[in-house]
C-alpha positions in Angstrom: 182.8 110.7 84.1 180.0 112.9 85.7 180.9 115.9 83.6 181.0 114.0 80.4 177.4 112.6 81.0 176.3 116.2 81.8 177.9 117.6 78.8 176.3 114.8 76.5 172.8 115.4 78.0 173.1 119.2 77.6 174.4 119.0 74.1 171.7 116.4 73.1 169.0 118.6 74.8 170.1 121.7 73.0 170.5 120.0 69.5 166.9 118.6 70.0 165.7 122.0 71.0 167.4 123.6 68.0 166.0 121.1 65.5 162.4 121.5 66.9 162.7 125.2 66.6 163.9 125.0 63.1 161.1 122.7 62.1 158.7 125.2 63.6 160.1 128.0 61.8 160.8 126.5 58.4 157.9 124.3 58.0 155.1 125.6 60.2 155.7 129.4 59.7 155.7 129.3 55.9 153.0 130.9 54.2 149.6 128.9 53.7 147.2 129.5 51.0 144.5 127.6 49.4 143.9 127.9 45.6 140.5 127.2 44.2 140.2 124.1 42.0 137.8 126.0 39.6 137.9 128.9 37.5 134.8 131.2 37.4 133.7 132.5 33.9 131.9 135.8 34.5 130.5 138.6 32.3 133.1 141.3 32.1 131.7 144.7 33.0 135.3 146.3 33.4 136.8 146.0 29.8 134.9 146.7 26.7 135.6 144.3 23.7 135.9 141.4 26.0 132.6 139.9 26.9 133.9 137.3 29.6 136.5 137.1 32.2 137.9 134.2 33.9 138.4 134.7 37.7 140.6 132.8 40.1 140.6 132.7 44.0 143.1 132.3 46.5 142.7 132.4 50.4 145.5 133.3 52.8 145.1 130.8 55.7 148.2 132.0 57.6 147.7 133.9 60.8 150.3 136.5 59.5 149.9 138.6 56.2 151.6 137.6 53.1 153.8 140.1 51.2 155.1 140.3 47.6 152.5 138.0 46.1 153.5 137.4 42.6 151.0 135.5 40.4 151.7 133.7 37.0 149.4 132.0 34.6 150.7 129.7 31.9 149.3 127.7 29.0 150.9 124.4 29.1 151.1 122.6 25.7 152.1 118.9 26.1 153.6 117.3 23.2 155.6 114.0 22.5 159.3 113.7 23.3 161.8 112.0 21.2 159.7 112.4 17.9 156.7 110.6 19.4 158.2 107.2 19.8 156.5 106.5 23.1 153.1 108.0 24.1 154.0 108.2 27.8 157.0 110.4 27.5 155.9 114.2 27.0 157.6 117.6 26.8 155.8 120.8 28.2 156.0 124.1 26.5 155.1 127.0 28.9 153.3 130.0 27.2 152.7 133.0 29.5 149.1 134.2 29.7 148.1 137.8 30.9 146.3 138.5 34.0 144.8 141.9 34.8 146.9 142.3 38.0 149.7 139.8 38.7 151.3 141.4 41.9 149.9 142.1 45.3 152.1 143.9 47.9 150.1 142.5 50.8 147.4 139.9 51.5 146.1 140.3 54.9 145.8 137.4 57.2 142.6 135.5 58.2 143.3 136.6 62.0 140.6 139.3 62.1 138.0 137.5 59.7 134.6 136.3 61.1 132.0 134.6 58.9 129.6 137.4 59.8 132.1 140.1 58.5 131.4 142.4 55.6 134.9 142.1 54.3 137.1 139.1 53.5 140.4 140.8 52.9 142.3 137.7 53.1 140.6 136.2 50.0 142.0 137.5 46.6 140.1 137.3 43.3 142.0 138.0 40.3 141.2 137.8 36.5 142.3 137.0 33.0 140.9 138.1 29.7 142.5 135.1 27.8 140.0 132.8 26.4 140.7 129.8 28.8 138.0 127.8 27.4 139.7 127.3 24.0 142.8 126.1 25.8 141.1 123.7 28.2 139.1 122.1 25.3 142.3 120.7 23.7 143.4 117.4 25.3 147.0 118.3 24.9 146.7 121.6 26.8 146.1 122.7 30.2 146.5 125.9 32.4 149.0 126.4 35.4 148.7 129.0 38.2 151.9 129.8 40.0 151.9 131.9 43.2 155.0 132.9 45.1 154.8 134.9 48.2 156.5 135.8 51.5 155.2 135.0 55.1 154.7 138.2 57.0 156.5 137.4 60.3 159.4 135.2 59.2 159.9 136.5 55.6 160.1 133.0 54.3 159.1 132.4 50.7 156.9 129.6 49.2 155.7 128.8 45.8 152.2 127.2 45.2 151.1 125.8 41.9 147.7 124.7 40.6 147.0 122.9 37.4 143.6 123.2 35.7 143.0 120.3 33.1 139.9 120.0 31.1 136.9 122.2 30.3 135.0 121.0 33.5 137.2 123.0 35.6 135.4 126.3 34.3 132.3 127.2 36.0 129.6 129.7 35.0 128.9 130.7 38.5 130.6 133.3 41.0 132.8 132.3 43.9 131.1 132.3 47.3 131.9 135.0 49.8 134.7 134.3 52.2 136.9 131.2 52.9 135.0 128.9 50.5 137.0 128.2 47.4 134.5 125.7 45.9 131.7 126.5 43.3 128.7 124.3 43.5 
């Protein structure tokens, strides 16, 4: 009987340790990023013929770098389902929008960043030349940003999504330096 109790206690302890290790690896070690709730509308000094660019900001909050960051931008067109019989049922059509750069091989970690630092490499700005104001002015349309990336230590992937609804999400000011994703 002593052996059975020893076996059950050992087995239960091992099982609890395995589950807590898996929880730590699968949930705590996944990539962590913050996506700005705003879009910055800026004059475009890079491309002739397009006076404005729309800038998005993400911040890697992980203590490890992120790899294979893939960024996609979509116009979402919401339209009634079932020939418009009920207003609360909508279908969504995803229309891809172009970004100037949609893939980053590596986004550094925030580990070495200090507020007094000259560089904030863990913060990424990327831009689109599409006229997002025309899209967000329409009530039946919105813009969705999707980011997929891998954690630098574990290799676990994660997908982040941010929806921008309404013209109020576009600000005529630049993003502040560093971790701050708000535009005041």
